[in-house]
N, C-alpha and C positions, 0 to 999 in steps of 0.2 A: 128201600132207600132210607138211609139214616136221616135223623132230624136235621143235622147240620148240612148234609149234602143237599137235602131238599131245600133248605133255606138258601144255599148258594145258587141252586138252579133257578128258583123262583125269582129271587132278587135280580139276577142277571137278566132274566126275560122281562121283568116287569118294571123295575124302577131303580137302576143304579144312577144316582144323581149326586149332586153334590152338590155339589156337587160340589160336594162337594164339596168346588167347588165349589149338588147338589147338590145336599145332599145332598154340593157338593156339592158340592159338593160337591153343593157342593162346595170345596175349599181349595186353598193353595196346596199343591203337591209338596210334601215335606222335603226340606233340604237336608243333606247329610253333611254339609260343610260346617265346621265349628264356627267359621266366620261368616255365616249366612247373612245375606242382605236383610236389613230390618224392614218393618212395615212403614208405609207412608200413608198419611191421612187420605181418606176418601174425598175426591173432589166434589164440590157441590154445584159445579157448572156442567154444561154439556160438552165441554172441550175434551179432546183426547187426553188420556193419561200420559204424562211425560216422565219417564224414569231413566236415570243415567245407568248405563250398563257397566258391569264390572269388566275389567280387562280380560281378554281371552287368555287361557292357559295354553302351554305348549301342546301342539297337535290339534287344537280346536279351531273351528271356523263357524260362522253364523250363516243361517238362511232365514229369509223372511217369507211369511205367507199373509195374505190379506183377503177379506171377503171381496169378490170381484166387483161388487157395486154396493151402494147403500141399500139398506133394508129398513122398511118401516113396519114395526111389529103390530100385531093385532091378535085378539083372542081367537085361536083357530077353530074352537068349537062354538064360538059365539057366546060362550058363558065364561065368566071368570075374569081375572086380571093378570094373567100370565101367558106368555108365549115362549115356548121352547123351540128354537129353530136350529137346524143342523146345516152347515155349509161344507161342501167338499172342496178341499184345497190341495194343491200339488206343490210340494217344496222342491221338486225336480232333483231328488237325491239319486245319483247314478251308481253309488258304491255302498256296500253294506256298511252301516254306521251305527253309532250309539248316540242317543240324546244325553248330553251331560248337563244341560240346564235350559231354561226357557224364560221368556218374558212376554206374558200376555198383555196386550194393550187394548183395553176396551175403548172403542171409538167415541161412545157417548155414555160415560159412567153414570149419568143421571137416570138412564133407563136400563142399563145392563146390571142385572142382579148377580150373575156369575158367568164364567166361561170355563168349559172343559175341553181339552184337546184329546181326541181319541186316535189311536193308531189304526190304520187300515192296511193290513198286509197285502202284498202284491196279488195273492190269490183271491182277495175280496174286492179288488178295485172295480171289476166289471159289475158286481152287484151294487156297489155304491153309485157308480155312474148311471146305472139303470134306475135306481131309486130317485136320483136327482132329476133325471130326464122325465120321469113319470109324474113328478110333482109340479104344480103350477108355481110360477114365480121362482125366486132364487132360493135354493135349498129345500128342505122338507121339515115338516113337523116331527118332533122327536121327544115326547115326554119320556122321562126316565133315562133310557139308554140312547145310543146313537141310532137305534132302529135297524142296525145290521146284525147279521148272525155271528159276527166276530167279536161280540161283546165279552167273551171270556167268562170268568167266574169271579166271585168276590175275593178269592184267594190269589187271583192273578188277573186283575182288571186291566184292560188295554189302555189305561190312561197314560198320556205323555206329560200332562201338566194341567193346571187349572188356575184361575184367578177368581178371587172373591175380594170384597172390600178390605183394604189394608194390605193386599198382596203387592209384591214387587218382584224384581228379577230373582230367580231361584237358581242356585248352583248345587249340583251334587258333589259329593266328596271326590277327591282325587282317585282316579281308577275305577269309578262307578258310573254306570249309564244304563239307559233303557234301550233295548235293541230296536233298530230301525233299518230293516233290509232295503236294499236298492229297489226303487220302484214303488215304495210305500206311499200312501197318501195320508192326509190328515182330515178328520172330521172335527170342525170347530162347532161345538154346541153352545149356543148363547141363550141364556134365560133372561127374558125381558120382563121387567116389573112394570106393568101398565098402570099401576097406581100412581106412578110418577109422570104419567102422560104418554102420549103416542108420538115419539120423535124418531127420526131416522138415525141409523147407526151404521158404521163401517169399522168393525173391529179387526185387529191384526195380531200377529205374534212373531217373535223372533226365537229361533231355536239354536242352541249350541250343539255342534256335532263333532265327533271324533271318529276316525276310521281305525283306531288302535284295536287290533283283534284280542288283546289281553284285557280289555275292559271287563270288569265284573258286572254281571247282569243284576239290575234292580227290578223288583216287582212291586206293584201296588196292591195292598191288601185292605179290604174294607170290613169294618166291624160295626154293623148297625144295631140299634136297639129300638124298641117300639116307643111311641108317644101316645099316651092315653090321658088327655087333660080335659076333665069335665068343665062345664060352665061353673062360675062362682056361685056360692049360695046367694039366693035372692035375685040372681040374673036369669031371666028366661028368654026364650025365643025359639023359633021353629028348628034351628040347627043345634039347639042344646040337647036334642035327642041324638044318640050315637047313630042310629039307623038313618036318620035324616041327614046327618052330617056325612055319612058314607055315601048316600045317594048323590049328595052335592059333589063329592070328590069324583065319583064316576062321571057325572055330567060335565065336569071341567076337564078331566084328563083321560077318561076311558076306563073300562073295567080292569085292564091289565095293571097299569100303574097304581090305580086306587086300591087294588087288592093287597098291595104291600102292607098296608096298615093292619089288616086282619092277619096276614101271614106272620108278621113280626110278633104280634101280640100272642099268637098261638105258639110259634116255634121258640120264642124266648121265655116261655114258662107261664104265660097268661097271668101275670101279676095284676092285682086290683088296680083300677084306674086311680090316678093321682099324679102329683107333680114330679115324682121321682120314678124313673124307669131305668132298667138296665138289662144287659144281655151278656152272657158268657159263652165264649166259643173255645173249643179245645184246639191246641196246636197239633196238626196232623203230620207235619214234617219239620225237621230241624230248620230254623231260620234265625236271622239276626236282624233286629230292628235298627234301622239307620236314621230314621226321622219319623215324626208323628205330627198330626194335626187333628183338631176336632172341628165338628161342624154342627151348628144349630141355626135356627132362624131368629126372629125378633123376640120371641117369648122365652128364649133361653136365658138361664141364670148361671148355671155352673155345669162343668163337664170334667170327668176324671176317667183315666184309663189305668187299670191296675193289672199287673201280671200275677197270677197265682193268688188271687184274692182269697182271704180267709185261711191262708196257710202260713206257717212260719217263714216261708220264702216269698211272701207278698212284697211287691215292689210297685210303687206308683210311678208310672212313666209319663203321665200327663195330668196336670192338675190346674184347671182354670177356675178359680173360685168366683170370679166376677166376669161373666161372659160379655164380650164387646163385639157385636155383630160387625162393626166397621173395622175391626182389626183381627182378621182370621189368618194371619201369617203362620207359617209352620214353625215347629220347634225342633232344632237339631238335637240329637241324642248321642251319647257315647254308644258304641256297639252293645246291644242287649241281646245276649244269646239265649234262645229258647229251644227246648227239646220236645219231642213227642210226649204228650201227656200234660204239658203245661197248659195254662188257660189264660185268656185275655178277656177282661171284663170292662165294658164301657158303661158308664152311668151318667145320666143327664137329669138336671133339674130345670123345670119350666115354671112359668108363673103367668096366670091370666091377668094379674094385676097390672102387668106392663102394658096392657091394652089402653089403659087410661093415660099413659105417659107418652106414647109414641104416635107421631103424625100418621104413620101408615095405617093405623086402625081407626082413624077419624071417620065416623059414619059407618063403620063396620060393626054389626051387632055381635054380641057374644056367640060363640059356637063351641061345640065339643071338638077339640083340636086333636088331630091324629097325624101320623106320618103322611106327608103329601108334598107334591112338587111346587105348590103355590107359595108366594111370599108370606101370606098370612096363615099357611099351614106350618107344620114343624117337622124337624128331623132330629135324630140323635145318632151321630156317626163319628167313628174314629177312622182315620186314614193313616195307614202305616206304609212306609217304604222299607222293604226288606230285601235281604239277599239270602239265597238258599244254596246249600252245597251242590 
């Protein structure tokens, strides 16, 4: 198995977050409309986010989904300050459709760190219903992915959309959409930041759909890079040792999601630990970038995405020199055509010095920071929305 294929397999199984959103990230799914909706400030109260929707375009209609009841988060392993919970939702779509836009509405933005919407195709609905039924309470714990076997690969992630601070309604370009077959369900993954307290939440989302069979298919592509950020000189503590920090990740999220830190470090070249880390992935099939977003957490300083870096054809497609965690809205791009053999490089800069400035780190001792699902862990992720022939 090639290095990049192995990376795709392992990340899919262990920790596709965002979200993005995880990591995503998680982050907001990139928009392809030149007139994409801008970001709105992150509310500081526990009231639901209110965002005015854009008018529907010809052939579009909306459907809404909402968590069936309020949910009060807690640390599922009994350790840490993060809860990732997945909720199975039914939009009652009876005809093959395409998602052409979305608006995620966190019910309590004070505790909601990010939200990712995953597509559950009809052949996976029974598995999702079984997982939901076997878990106590509403939904199930889902660090990393949705926890289903339909999580795809980092070249075709089953994301429908995501919300992170600064996100608002997102529209795809005319004639573009993500497939949503009749009978599909949605998994809403909500990352709760318990550092802000333990408060109930009931998040929801609105989806734009069209049944136009000529809609061009959009796919979500993830380009992750490692994070290897040692403690600052003169700062010591039990988690300043990398092995101890890794053991702490395992205790909080399990061996699978925690292993992503080691795998990214190895598969992206094993660069020395430091504030700047990057990863380069080859383009394996022709594709066109339609939108792009970056995702880091609170220690992020800057992120860039460069196509064909180090060559005469180098082109910067994302450059955020001053990272703002509270404004992770996507960036529309003109069509960027890539061919087999081209490369995509994501580079992130992080800083431990930000620990002294941000309330989230108050009372949190210095630690060796790696890729992880927690609010005080870090990520380095580019999220591309692409079309392929």
